[in-house]
N, C-alpha and C positions, 0 to 999 in steps of 0.2 A: 625814453630810454636811450642811452647811448649806443649800445650794441644790439639794439632792437632789430634791425633788419637782418642781422646775420643770425640771431636767435630765431627770429620768425621764419627763415627759410628752413633751419633745421626742423623746427617744430611742425611746420606745414607738411614737410616730407614725411615725417613720422605720423602725424595725425591722418594723413591720407593714405597711410598704410602702403605707400608705393616704395619707400625706402627706409631702412633702419635708421634709427637716430644717430647710433654709433656706428661709424663706418668701420671697415675691415682694415684700412691702413690710411697713412697721411695723404697720399694722392687723391684718395676719394674725397677727403675733406676739402682739398685744394680745389677740386672740380666744383663743389658746391659754393665754397667761399673763395672766389678767385684772389681776393686781396689778402688772404691768409699767408703768412710766411711760416714755412716749416723750419725749425731750429732744431730738430733732432730730439732723441730720447721722447718721442711722443709728444713733443710740446708744440705749439703754434702760437703765433702772435696775430691777433686780430685788430685792425686800425679802425678808428671810428671818427667822425666829424671832421674831416679833412686831415686825418692823422694828428689830431690833438689829444685823443685818448687812446690808449691800448690796454688789450686784455691779453693775458698769457694764460693758456689752458693747457693740461698735460691730459692725453688720451691714453686709456688702457684698452686698447682693442680688444684684447682676449676676453676681458671681464665685462666689457661694454660700459666703462665708467669715464667720467670727465671730471678732473679736478681743476678748478679755478684758482690758479697761483697768484695772479695779480691783476688788478684793475686800478689804472690811474691815468694821469695825465702824460704827455709825452715827455715832460721835464723830469717827472718822477721816474719815467722809465729810463731816461738817460743815466740816472745816478743808481740804477738797479744792477746788481750782479746776478745775471740770470743763472749762473752755475751754482748759486746758493739758495735757490728757491726751494 
């Protein structure tokens, strides 16, 4: 799985009951997933496989929801208009 390590960290914290899966703010996500880039409006970018792949997710912290907006290669990401996701 391309983003397996990042997802595993989130799931392990949730499964152990030590931390809620959906955090209260983007800075808490950054602490867990240090390589995450915060891009505003609840959106984060996760890099994987030496920055060859990217995942963009949008967090709704109030409702504890995560929306996956994009999964693709770095090349596909370069052609993406993030403001229109």
